[in-house]
ZADO-1210 file (C-alpha; in nm, 4 decimals, padded with zeros to 6 digits):
<atoms>
<atom x="08.0071" y="13.2930" z="10.2395" code="MET" pos="1"/>
<atom x="07.8981" y="13.2581" z="10.6041" code="THR" pos="2"/>
<atom x="07.9965" y="13.4825" z="10.8733" code="ASP" pos="3"/>
<atom x="08.1340" y="13.1921" z="11.0665" code="ARG" pos="4"/>
<atom x="08.3287" y="12.8847" z="10.8989" code="LEU" pos="5"/>
<atom x="08.2668" y="12.5749" z="11.1065" code="ILE" pos="6"/>
<atom x="08.5127" y="12.3458" z="10.9038" code="GLU" pos="7"/>
<atom x="08.8583" y="12.4740" z="10.9010" code="ARG" pos="8"/>
<atom x="09.0938" y="12.1804" z="10.8035" code="PRO" pos="9"/>
<atom x="09.3873" y="12.3996" z="10.7885" code="ARG" pos="10"/>
<atom x="09.3818" y="12.4333" z="11.1618" code="ARG" pos="11"/>
<atom x="09.5337" y="12.0903" z="11.1783" code="LEU" pos="12"/>
<atom x="09.7958" y="12.1622" z="10.8931" code="ARG" pos="13"/>
<atom x="09.9195" y="12.4857" z="11.0835" code="ARG" pos="14"/>
<atom x="10.2409" y="12.3383" z="11.2403" code="THR" pos="15"/>
<atom x="10.4701" y="12.0499" z="11.1787" code="GLU" pos="16"/>
<atom x="10.3762" y="11.9034" z="11.5226" code="ALA" pos="17"/>
<atom x="09.9929" y="11.9188" z="11.4303" code="LEU" pos="18"/>
<atom x="10.0713" y="11.7700" z="11.0880" code="ARG" pos="19"/>
<atom x="10.2689" y="11.4928" z="11.2429" code="ALA" pos="20"/>
<atom x="10.0095" y="11.4281" z="11.5146" code="MET" pos="21"/>
<atom x="09.7253" y="11.3570" z="11.2622" code="VAL" pos="22"/>
<atom x="09.9401" y="11.2108" z="10.9834" code="ARG" pos="23"/>
<atom x="09.7491" y="10.8795" z="10.8271" code="GLU" pos="24"/>
<atom x="10.0392" y="10.6938" z="10.6569" code="THR" pos="25"/>
<atom x="10.3778" y="10.6640" z="10.8442" code="ARG" pos="26"/>
<atom x="10.6900" y="10.4935" z="10.6788" code="LEU" pos="27"/>
<atom x="10.8935" y="10.2653" z="10.9133" code="ALA" pos="28"/>
<atom x="11.2195" y="10.1451" z="10.8488" code="PRO" pos="29"/>
<atom x="11.1244" y="09.7638" z="10.9105" code="GLU" pos="30"/>
<atom x="10.9136" y="09.7634" z="10.5975" code="GLN" pos="31"/>
<atom x="11.1785" y="09.8691" z="10.3716" code="LEU" pos="32"/>
<atom x="11.3863" y="09.6138" z="10.1725" code="VAL" pos="33"/>
<atom x="11.7356" y="09.7014" z="10.0227" code="GLN" pos="34"/>
<atom x="11.8231" y="09.4987" z="09.6872" code="PRO" pos="35"/>
<atom x="12.1671" y="09.4037" z="09.5940" code="PHE" pos="36"/>
<atom x="12.3371" y="09.2653" z="09.3124" code="PHE" pos="37"/>
<atom x="12.6062" y="09.0174" z="09.3603" code="VAL" pos="38"/>
<atom x="12.8791" y="08.9497" z="09.1300" code="CYS" pos="39"/>
<atom x="13.1915" y="08.7086" z="09.1207" code="PRO" pos="40"/>
<atom x="13.5180" y="08.8303" z="09.2297" code="GLY" pos="41"/>
<atom x="13.6754" y="08.9804" z="09.5563" code="GLU" pos="42"/>
<atom x="13.6756" y="09.3526" z="09.6228" code="GLY" pos="43"/>
<atom x="13.4458" y="09.4333" z="09.3517" code="VAL" pos="44"/>
<atom x="13.2288" y="09.7493" z="09.3780" code="ARG" pos="45"/>
<atom x="13.1050" y="09.8423" z="09.0266" code="ARG" pos="46"/>
<atom x="12.8715" y="10.1316" z="08.9897" code="GLU" pos="47"/>
<atom x="12.6038" y="10.0758" z="08.7569" code="ILE" pos="48"/>
<atom x="12.5631" y="10.3732" z="08.5196" code="SER" pos="49"/>
<atom x="12.2111" y="10.3968" z="08.5077" code="SER" pos="50"/>
<atom x="12.1575" y="10.3638" z="08.8648" code="MET" pos="51"/>
<atom x="12.4016" y="10.6177" z="09.0264" code="PRO" pos="52"/>
<atom x="12.4521" y="10.4834" z="09.3785" code="GLY" pos="53"/>
<atom x="12.3850" y="10.1176" z="09.3232" code="VAL" pos="54"/>
<atom x="12.6784" y="09.8741" z="09.2554" code="PHE" pos="55"/>
<atom x="12.7492" y="09.5180" z="09.1454" code="ASN" pos="56"/>
<atom x="12.9275" y="09.3941" z="09.4669" code="LEU" pos="57"/>
<atom x="13.1356" y="09.0981" z="09.5192" code="SER" pos="58"/>
<atom x="13.0273" y="08.8622" z="09.7873" code="VAL" pos="59"/>
<atom x="13.2540" y="09.0216" z="10.0499" code="ASP" pos="60"/>
<atom x="13.1329" y="09.3827" z="09.9720" code="LEU" pos="61"/>
<atom x="12.7813" y="09.2799" z="09.9554" code="ALA" pos="62"/>
<atom x="12.8142" y="09.1493" z="10.3180" code="VAL" pos="63"/>
<atom x="12.9388" y="09.4840" z="10.4432" code="GLU" pos="64"/>
<atom x="12.6701" y="09.6600" z="10.2589" code="ALA" pos="65"/>
<atom x="12.4134" y="09.4314" z="10.4113" code="ALA" pos="66"/>
<atom x="12.5534" y="09.4672" z="10.7436" code="LEU" pos="67"/>
<atom x="12.5383" y="09.8588" z="10.6887" code="GLY" pos="68"/>
<atom x="12.1624" y="09.8119" z="10.5964" code="ALA" pos="69"/>
<atom x="12.0905" y="09.6102" z="10.9009" code="HIS" pos="70"/>
<atom x="12.2602" y="09.8893" z="11.1182" code="ARG" pos="71"/>
<atom x="12.0226" y="10.1275" z="10.9493" code="ALA" pos="72"/>
<atom x="11.7247" y="09.9339" z="11.0418" code="GLY" pos="73"/>
<atom x="11.5770" y="09.7849" z="10.7189" code="VAL" pos="74"/>
<atom x="11.3381" y="09.5122" z="10.7311" code="GLY" pos="75"/>
<atom x="11.5408" y="09.2941" z="10.5065" code="GLY" pos="76"/>
<atom x="11.7619" y="09.2580" z="10.1799" code="VAL" pos="77"/>
<atom x="11.6941" y="09.0929" z="09.8784" code="ILE" pos="78"/>
<atom x="11.9803" y="08.9331" z="09.6685" code="LEU" pos="79"/>
<atom x="12.0102" y="08.9102" z="09.2970" code="PHE" pos="80"/>
<atom x="12.3064" y="08.7029" z="09.1331" code="GLY" pos="81"/>
<atom x="12.5353" y="08.7696" z="08.8476" code="LEU" pos="82"/>
<atom x="12.6737" y="08.4146" z="08.7803" code="PRO" pos="83"/>
<atom x="13.0234" y="08.3303" z="08.6387" code="GLU" pos="84"/>
<atom x="12.8697" y="08.1612" z="08.3310" code="THR" pos="85"/>
<atom x="12.5255" y="08.1212" z="08.1894" code="LYS" pos="86"/>
<atom x="12.3537" y="07.8551" z="07.9856" code="ASP" pos="87"/>
<atom x="12.0089" y="07.7807" z="07.8222" code="ALA" pos="88"/>
<atom x="11.8487" y="07.6272" z="08.1118" code="GLN" pos="89"/>
<atom x="11.9852" y="07.8748" z="08.3775" code="GLY" pos="90"/>
<atom x="12.1300" y="07.5842" z="08.5844" code="SER" pos="91"/>
<atom x="12.3495" y="07.8279" z="08.7562" code="GLY" pos="92"/>
<atom x="12.0534" y="07.9414" z="08.9717" code="ALA" pos="93"/>
<atom x="12.0196" y="07.6220" z="09.1556" code="PHE" pos="94"/>
<atom x="12.3868" y="07.5009" z="09.2042" code="VAL" pos="95"/>
<atom x="12.5108" y="07.4713" z="09.5615" code="ASP" pos="96"/>
<atom x="12.7853" y="07.7261" z="09.4956" code="ASP" pos="97"/>
<atom x="12.5861" y="07.9654" z="09.2927" code="GLY" pos="98"/>
<atom x="12.6569" y="08.3356" z="09.3458" code="ILE" pos="99"/>
<atom x="12.3462" y="08.3908" z="09.5543" code="VAL" pos="100"/>
<atom x="12.3767" y="08.0857" z="09.7623" code="GLN" pos="101"/>
<atom x="12.7276" y="08.2000" z="09.8647" code="ARG" pos="102"/>
<atom x="12.6067" y="08.5553" z="09.9195" code="ALA" pos="103"/>
<atom x="12.3337" y="08.4093" z="10.1516" code="LEU" pos="104"/>
<atom x="12.5652" y="08.1846" z="10.3439" code="ARG" pos="105"/>
<atom x="12.8131" y="08.4717" z="10.3775" code="ALA" pos="106"/>
<atom x="12.5530" y="08.7434" z="10.4957" code="VAL" pos="107"/>
<atom x="12.3830" y="08.4885" z="10.7253" code="LYS" pos="108"/>
<atom x="12.7147" y="08.4243" z="10.8909" code="ARG" pos="109"/>
<atom x="12.7849" y="08.7914" z="10.9521" code="ALA" pos="110"/>
<atom x="12.4118" y="08.8926" z="11.0501" code="ALA" pos="111"/>
<atom x="12.2147" y="08.5837" z="11.1402" code="PRO" pos="112"/>
<atom x="11.8912" y="08.7830" z="11.2386" code="ASP" pos="113"/>
<atom x="11.8651" y="09.0071" z="10.9120" code="LEU" pos="114"/>
<atom x="11.5905" y="08.8909" z="10.6849" code="LEU" pos="115"/>
<atom x="11.7330" y="08.7619" z="10.3635" code="CYS" pos="116"/>
<atom x="11.4981" y="08.7216" z="10.0694" code="ILE" pos="117"/>
<atom x="11.6328" y="08.5364" z="09.7687" code="ALA" pos="118"/>
<atom x="11.5124" y="08.6640" z="09.4202" code="ASP" pos="119"/>
<atom x="11.4098" y="08.3130" z="09.2557" code="THR" pos="120"/>
<atom x="11.4187" y="08.3806" z="08.8805" code="CYS" pos="121"/>
<atom x="11.6219" y="08.2548" z="08.5850" code="LEU" pos="122"/>
<atom x="11.6748" y="08.5627" z="08.3804" code="CYS" pos="123"/>
<atom x="12.0292" y="08.6318" z="08.5250" code="GLU" pos="124"/>
<atom x="12.1334" y="08.2750" z="08.4598" code="TYR" pos="125"/>
<atom x="12.0162" y="08.2104" z="08.0955" code="THR" pos="126"/>
<atom x="12.2322" y="08.2938" z="07.8186" code="ASP" pos="127"/>
<atom x="11.9501" y="08.4183" z="07.6419" code="HIS" pos="128"/>
<atom x="11.7926" y="08.6565" z="07.9024" code="GLY" pos="129"/>
<atom x="11.4571" y="08.4996" z="07.9539" code="HIS" pos="130"/>
<atom x="11.3105" y="08.3654" z="08.2531" code="CYS" pos="131"/>
<atom x="11.3271" y="08.0013" z="08.1725" code="GLY" pos="132"/>
<atom x="11.4357" y="07.7647" z="07.9004" code="PRO" pos="133"/>
<atom x="11.3124" y="07.8236" z="07.5434" code="LEU" pos="134"/>
<atom x="11.1208" y="07.5895" z="07.3267" code="ASP" pos="135"/>
<atom x="11.0683" y="07.7167" z="06.9661" code="GLY" pos="136"/>
<atom x="11.1376" y="08.0775" z="07.0781" code="GLY" pos="137"/>
<atom x="10.8953" y="08.0814" z="07.3870" code="HIS" pos="138"/>
<atom x="10.9678" y="08.0221" z="07.7304" code="VAL" pos="139"/>
<atom x="10.8690" y="07.6646" z="07.8297" code="ASP" pos="140"/>
<atom x="10.6405" y="07.7168" z="08.1303" code="ASN" pos="141"/>
<atom x="10.6363" y="07.3757" z="08.2887" code="ASP" pos="142"/>
<atom x="11.0013" y="07.2838" z="08.2191" code="ALA" pos="143"/>
<atom x="11.0743" y="07.6170" z="08.4008" code="THR" pos="144"/>
<atom x="10.8646" y="07.5078" z="08.7234" code="LEU" pos="145"/>
<atom x="11.0892" y="07.2210" z="08.7958" code="GLU" pos="146"/>
<atom x="11.3965" y="07.4426" z="08.7851" code="ILE" pos="147"/>
<atom x="11.2417" y="07.7041" z="09.0010" code="LEU" pos="148"/>
<atom x="11.1740" y="07.4660" z="09.2623" code="GLY" pos="149"/>
<atom x="11.5384" y="07.3214" z="09.2373" code="ARG" pos="150"/>
<atom x="11.6396" y="07.6893" z="09.2783" code="THR" pos="151"/>
<atom x="11.4051" y="07.7558" z="09.5629" code="ALA" pos="152"/>
<atom x="11.5356" y="07.4513" z="09.7830" code="VAL" pos="153"/>
<atom x="11.8858" y="07.5469" z="09.7010" code="SER" pos="154"/>
<atom x="11.8330" y="07.9088" z="09.8171" code="GLN" pos="155"/>
<atom x="11.6362" y="07.7981" z="10.1209" code="ALA" pos="156"/>
<atom x="11.9275" y="07.5388" z="10.2113" code="ALA" pos="157"/>
<atom x="12.1730" y="07.8338" z="10.1872" code="ALA" pos="158"/>
<atom x="11.9883" y="08.0368" z="10.4333" code="GLY" pos="159"/>
<atom x="11.6961" y="08.2209" z="10.2635" code="ALA" pos="160"/>
<atom x="11.4316" y="08.3415" z="10.5055" code="ASP" pos="161"/>
<atom x="11.1983" y="08.3989" z="10.2005" code="VAL" pos="162"/>
<atom x="11.1865" y="08.2819" z="09.8470" code="ILE" pos="163"/>
<atom x="11.0476" y="08.5219" z="09.6074" code="ALA" pos="164"/>
<atom x="10.9796" y="08.4080" z="09.2605" code="PRO" pos="165"/>
<atom x="10.9509" y="08.6701" z="08.9780" code="SER" pos="166"/>
<atom x="10.9225" y="08.5071" z="08.6554" code="GLY" pos="167"/>
<atom x="10.5547" y="08.4931" z="08.6217" code="MET" pos="168"/>
<atom x="10.5276" y="08.1531" z="08.5221" code="MET" pos="169"/>
<atom x="10.1943" y="07.9795" z="08.5686" code="ASP" pos="170"/>
<atom x="10.1915" y="07.7272" z="08.8606" code="GLY" pos="171"/>
<atom x="10.5177" y="07.8915" z="09.0046" code="MET" pos="172"/>
<atom x="10.3924" y="07.9229" z="09.3578" code="VAL" pos="173"/>
<atom x="10.2620" y="07.5859" z="09.3575" code="GLY" pos="174"/>
<atom x="10.5670" y="07.4134" z="09.2326" code="ALA" pos="175"/>
<atom x="10.8077" y="07.6117" z="09.4680" code="ILE" pos="176"/>
<atom x="10.5848" y="07.5328" z="09.7544" code="ARG" pos="177"/>
<atom x="10.5760" y="07.1834" z="09.7020" code="GLY" pos="178"/>
<atom x="10.9573" y="07.1559" z="09.6513" code="ALA" pos="179"/>
<atom x="11.0088" y="07.3582" z="09.9809" code="LEU" pos="180"/>
<atom x="10.7820" y="07.1462" z="10.1463" code="ASP" pos="181"/>
<atom x="10.9283" y="06.8139" z="10.0254" code="GLY" pos="182"/>
<atom x="11.2895" y="06.9068" z="10.1061" code="ALA" pos="183"/>
<atom x="11.1813" y="07.0035" z="10.4712" code="GLY" pos="184"/>
<atom x="11.1518" y="07.3689" z="10.4233" code="PHE" pos="185"/>
<atom x="10.7745" y="07.3988" z="10.4973" code="ALA" pos="186"/>
<atom x="10.8636" y="07.6633" z="10.7363" code="HIS" pos="187"/>
<atom x="11.0144" y="07.9234" z="10.4527" code="VAL" pos="188"/>
<atom x="10.7601" y="08.1684" z="10.3170" code="PRO" pos="189"/>
<atom x="10.7033" y="08.2421" z="09.9459" code="VAL" pos="190"/>
<atom x="10.6672" y="08.6149" z="09.8509" code="MET" pos="191"/>
<atom x="10.5410" y="08.5966" z="09.5056" code="SER" pos="192"/>
<atom x="10.5789" y="08.8546" z="09.2455" code="TYR" pos="193"/>
<atom x="10.2042" y="08.7675" z="09.1673" code="ALA" pos="194"/>
<atom x="10.1357" y="09.0840" z="08.9627" code="VAL" pos="195"/>
<atom x="10.4492" y="09.1839" z="08.7500" code="LYS" pos="196"/>
<atom x="10.3885" y="09.3958" z="08.4588" code="TYR" pos="197"/>
<atom x="10.5978" y="09.4029" z="08.1362" code="ALA" pos="198"/>
<atom x="10.6902" y="09.7319" z="08.2232" code="SER" pos="199"/>
<atom x="10.9385" y="09.9980" z="08.0523" code="ALA" pos="200"/>
<atom x="11.0647" y="10.0869" z="08.4035" code="PHE" pos="201"/>
<atom x="11.3169" y="09.7829" z="08.4048" code="TYR" pos="202"/>
<atom x="11.5594" y="09.9165" z="08.1859" code="GLY" pos="203"/>
<atom x="11.8383" y="09.9998" z="08.4571" code="PRO" pos="204"/>
<atom x="11.7619" y="09.6745" z="08.6447" code="PHE" pos="205"/>
<atom x="11.8519" y="09.4748" z="08.3242" code="ARG" pos="206"/>
<atom x="12.1907" y="09.6607" z="08.2882" code="GLU" pos="207"/>
<atom x="12.2464" y="09.5854" z="08.6689" code="ALA" pos="208"/>
<atom x="12.1636" y="09.1982" z="08.6380" code="ALA" pos="209"/>
<atom x="12.2872" y="09.1686" z="08.2879" code="ASP" pos="210"/>
<atom x="11.9474" y="09.0032" z="08.2000" code="SER" pos="211"/>
<atom x="11.8274" y="09.1836" z="07.8945" code="THR" pos="212"/>
<atom x="11.6611" y="08.9097" z="07.6644" code="PRO" pos="213"/>
<atom x="11.8824" y="08.8420" z="07.3745" code="GLN" pos="214"/>
<atom x="11.5504" y="08.7903" z="07.1428" code="VAL" pos="215"/>
<atom x="11.2058" y="08.8996" z="07.1801" code="GLY" pos="216"/>
<atom x="11.0688" y="09.0271" z="07.4907" code="ASP" pos="217"/>
<atom x="10.8947" y="08.9336" z="07.8231" code="ARG" pos="218"/>
<atom x="10.5433" y="09.0196" z="07.7057" code="LYS" pos="219"/>
<atom x="10.4448" y="08.6652" z="07.6730" code="GLY" pos="220"/>
<atom x="10.4465" y="08.6028" z="08.0349" code="TYR" pos="221"/>
<atom x="10.4811" y="08.9424" z="08.2278" code="GLN" pos="222"/>
<atom x="10.1434" y="09.1407" z="08.2547" code="MET" pos="223"/>
<atom x="10.0013" y="09.3778" z="08.0096" code="ASP" pos="224"/>
<atom x="10.0180" y="09.7304" z="08.1681" code="PRO" pos="225"/>
<atom x="09.6679" y="09.8070" z="08.0671" code="ALA" pos="226"/>
<atom x="09.5058" y="09.5043" z="08.2847" code="ASN" pos="227"/>
<atom x="09.4128" y="09.5509" z="08.6401" code="ALA" pos="228"/>
<atom x="09.1504" y="09.2864" z="08.6859" code="ARG" pos="229"/>
<atom x="09.3785" y="09.0434" z="08.5582" code="GLU" pos="230"/>
<atom x="09.6249" y="09.1165" z="08.8301" code="GLY" pos="231"/>
<atom x="09.3817" y="09.0333" z="09.0905" code="LEU" pos="232"/>
<atom x="09.3405" y="08.7061" z="08.9020" code="ARG" pos="233"/>
<atom x="09.6944" y="08.6300" z="08.9133" code="GLU" pos="234"/>
<atom x="09.7034" y="08.7123" z="09.2742" code="ALA" pos="235"/>
<atom x="09.4146" y="08.4933" z="09.3396" code="GLU" pos="236"/>
<atom x="09.5786" y="08.2030" z="09.1656" code="LEU" pos="237"/>
<atom x="09.8991" y="08.2525" z="09.3713" code="ASP" pos="238"/>
<atom x="09.6958" y="08.2609" z="09.7137" code="VAL" pos="239"/>
<atom x="09.5234" y="07.9281" z="09.6355" code="ARG" pos="240"/>
<atom x="09.8748" y="07.7838" z="09.5259" code="GLN" pos="241"/>
<atom x="10.0199" y="07.8856" z="09.8906" code="GLY" pos="242"/>
<atom x="10.1808" y="08.2273" z="09.8681" code="ALA" pos="243"/>
<atom x="10.2421" y="08.3958" z="10.1955" code="ASP" pos="244"/>
<atom x="10.2674" y="08.7644" z="10.0355" code="MET" pos="245"/>
<atom x="10.1861" y="08.9190" z="09.7243" code="LEU" pos="246"/>
<atom x="10.3812" y="09.1676" z="09.5495" code="MET" pos="247"/>
<atom x="10.2927" y="09.4231" z="09.2906" code="VAL" pos="248"/>
<atom x="10.5934" y="09.5403" z="09.0507" code="LYS" pos="249"/>
<atom x="10.6490" y="09.8244" z="08.9493" code="PRO" pos="250"/>
<atom x="10.5085" y="10.0440" z="09.2197" code="ALA" pos="251"/>
<atom x="10.4040" y="10.4011" z="09.1581" code="LEU" pos="252"/>
<atom x="10.2654" y="10.3336" z="08.7866" code="PRO" pos="253"/>
<atom x="10.0184" y="10.0776" z="08.9557" code="TYR" pos="254"/>
<atom x="09.9183" y="10.2337" z="09.2806" code="LEU" pos="255"/>
<atom x="09.5528" y="10.1431" z="09.2052" code="ASP" pos="256"/>
<atom x="09.6556" y="09.7782" z="09.1530" code="VAL" pos="257"/>
<atom x="09.8463" y="09.7888" z="09.4896" code="ILE" pos="258"/>
<atom x="09.5094" y="09.9337" z="09.6522" code="ARG" pos="259"/>
<atom x="09.2979" y="09.6685" z="09.4834" code="ALA" pos="260"/>
<atom x="09.5209" y="09.3665" z="09.5878" code="VAL" pos="261"/>
<atom x="09.5479" y="09.4869" z="09.9286" code="SER" pos="262"/>
<atom x="09.1701" y="09.5470" z="09.9581" code="GLU" pos="263"/>
<atom x="09.0904" y="09.2012" z="09.8062" code="ARG" pos="264"/>
<atom x="09.3339" y="08.9543" z="09.9931" code="PHE" pos="265"/>
<atom x="09.4060" y="08.9143" z="10.3270" code="ASP" pos="266"/>
<atom x="09.7893" y="08.8779" z="10.2850" code="LEU" pos="267"/>
<atom x="10.0743" y="09.1372" z="10.3332" code="PRO" pos="268"/>
<atom x="10.1218" y="09.2871" z="10.0183" code="VAL" pos="269"/>
<atom x="10.4635" y="09.4144" z="09.9021" code="ALA" pos="270"/>
<atom x="10.5624" y="09.6479" z="09.6062" code="ALA" pos="271"/>
<atom x="10.8744" y="09.7124" z="09.4282" code="TYR" pos="272"/>
<atom x="10.9855" y="10.0535" z="09.3735" code="HIS" pos="273"/>
<atom x="11.1944" y="09.9753" z="09.0590" code="VAL" pos="274"/>
<atom x="11.5155" y="10.0666" z="08.9020" code="SER" pos="275"/>
<atom x="11.3394" y="10.3025" z="08.6499" code="GLY" pos="276"/>
<atom x="11.1681" y="10.4802" z="08.9246" code="GLU" pos="277"/>
<atom x="11.5029" y="10.5315" z="09.1004" code="TYR" pos="278"/>
<atom x="11.6863" y="10.6324" z="08.8012" code="ALA" pos="279"/>
<atom x="11.4249" y="10.8991" z="08.6833" code="MET" pos="280"/>
<atom x="11.4583" y="11.0660" z="09.0451" code="ILE" pos="281"/>
<atom x="11.8320" y="11.0263" z="09.0527" code="LYS" pos="282"/>
<atom x="11.8453" y="11.1997" z="08.7131" code="ALA" pos="283"/>
<atom x="11.5972" y="11.4737" z="08.7783" code="ALA" pos="284"/>
<atom x="11.7809" y="11.5365" z="09.1171" code="ALA" pos="285"/>
<atom x="12.1348" y="11.5661" z="08.9597" code="ALA" pos="286"/>
<atom x="12.0040" y="11.8294" z="08.7255" code="ARG" pos="287"/>
<atom x="11.8469" y="12.0263" z="09.0334" code="GLY" pos="288"/>
<atom x="11.5081" y="11.9829" z="08.9196" code="TRP" pos="289"/>
<atom x="11.3658" y="11.8439" z="09.2113" code="ILE" pos="290"/>
<atom x="11.4429" y="11.7959" z="09.5959" code="ASP" pos="291"/>
<atom x="11.5403" y="11.4371" z="09.6026" code="GLU" pos="292"/>
<atom x="11.4822" y="11.3798" z="09.9557" code="ARG" pos="293"/>
<atom x="11.1520" y="11.5003" z="09.9689" code="ARG" pos="294"/>
<atom x="11.0590" y="11.3200" z="09.6323" code="VAL" pos="295"/>
<atom x="11.1692" y="10.9827" z="09.7636" code="VAL" pos="296"/>
<atom x="10.9799" y="11.0170" z="10.0839" code="ASP" pos="297"/>
<atom x="10.6509" y="11.1329" z="09.9037" code="GLU" pos="298"/>
<atom x="10.6864" y="10.8364" z="09.6739" code="SER" pos="299"/>
<atom x="10.7467" y="10.5861" z="09.9273" code="LEU" pos="300"/>
<atom x="10.4582" y="10.7373" z="10.1304" code="THR" pos="301"/>
<atom x="10.2410" y="10.6934" z="09.8377" code="ALA" pos="302"/>
<atom x="10.3250" y="10.3248" z="09.7945" code="ILE" pos="303"/>
<atom x="10.2715" y="10.2614" z="10.1538" code="ALA" pos="304"/>
<atom x="09.9349" y="10.4597" z="10.1528" code="ARG" pos="305"/>
<atom x="09.8062" y="10.2529" z="09.8501" code="ALA" pos="306"/>
<atom x="09.8235" y="09.9598" z="10.0650" code="GLY" pos="307"/>
<atom x="10.1832" y="09.7988" z="10.0498" code="ALA" pos="308"/>
<atom x="10.3242" y="09.6897" z="10.3971" code="SER" pos="309"/>
<atom x="10.6559" y="09.6228" z="10.2573" code="THR" pos="310"/>
<atom x="10.8440" y="09.8255" z="10.0033" code="ILE" pos="311"/>
<atom x="11.1519" y="09.7170" z="09.8044" code="LEU" pos="312"/>
<atom x="11.3528" y="10.0154" z="09.7165" code="THR" pos="313"/>
<atom x="11.7109" y="10.1111" z="09.6211" code="TYR" pos="314"/>
<atom x="11.6543" y="10.4040" z="09.8759" code="TYR" pos="315"/>
<atom x="11.5808" y="10.1574" z="10.1604" code="ALA" pos="316"/>
<atom x="11.9007" y="10.2048" z="10.3479" code="THR" pos="317"/>
<atom x="11.9282" y="10.5466" z="10.3132" code="GLU" pos="318"/>
<atom x="11.5608" y="10.6202" z="10.4050" code="VAL" pos="319"/>
<atom x="11.5710" y="10.3720" z="10.7055" code="ALA" pos="320"/>
<atom x="11.8868" y="10.5377" z="10.8398" code="ALA" pos="321"/>
<atom x="11.7084" y="10.8771" z="10.8462" code="ARG" pos="322"/>
<atom x="11.4111" y="10.7266" z="11.0261" code="LEU" pos="323"/>
<atom x="11.6222" y="10.5711" z="11.2886" code="THR" pos="324"/>
<atom x="11.8685" y="10.8476" z="11.3283" code="GLY" pos="325"/>
<atom x="12.1476" y="10.6056" z="11.2339" code="ASN" pos="326"/>
<atom x="12.2595" y="10.8085" z="10.9345" code="SER" pos="327"/>
</atoms>
């Protein structure tokens, strides 16, 4: 050891003021998106057992929650729907008075400048729980594309600012882009779930959205968790088809993929901090094993550090309120 140390990185860690001044990654409320699960009825607020603090909300209460998120400063909300009825085609996804369409209209009436994203998938609407109609036990990819296009147009007509297809169907972005453009919605961007893995972290979501497959699983269309290069191929295909944003889902187990996508493509990259990630934090915090607030902040910062400019998280309203001082 020399008599005089020239390099002392600890100098810039000595106080909170110094640490804040040189911080490389900063969370901002406008990069956070709050998901909501909208269900039929009025005055319905039904807590999801595996996601403490998250609820199935009827349209009237979803509007109240969206207004609260807006006041907190979130960048936007994303709406998932639980329809009154389901069928083999998932036709409830594209009807004019569908649950998400009603919610979109109500939220936009209450808060016209709140960014509303519509999840565009069929799993909540099919009676078998898969992301498209089945043919011989497998999802019929090309038949699904036509339904997704109709759904996207219906959602845009209801007020969706962004269409977010999540079904991992081949060609879904191109089909949706063509349908939107043909219906006069060329201005509506597509945020594609371009790199979505067949993850074990989706369990609580499937309870929340009542979307568990009744037969088989989704490994035939969602990605193998072992594959990273394939994710870049999926993202490139969506870019060619006209995607405006790319999403990686889940987030924390795939930080390397978020980084790779953000470095390869000159499009905004989103990441979904999914239900299982949320549930694990909640469960550990309830047992006093972790400091929930610090773990949440560290997790979301890691996602942003990896390259995500937009983060979908069930903590969005809470974190945005702290960042803006509106808590």
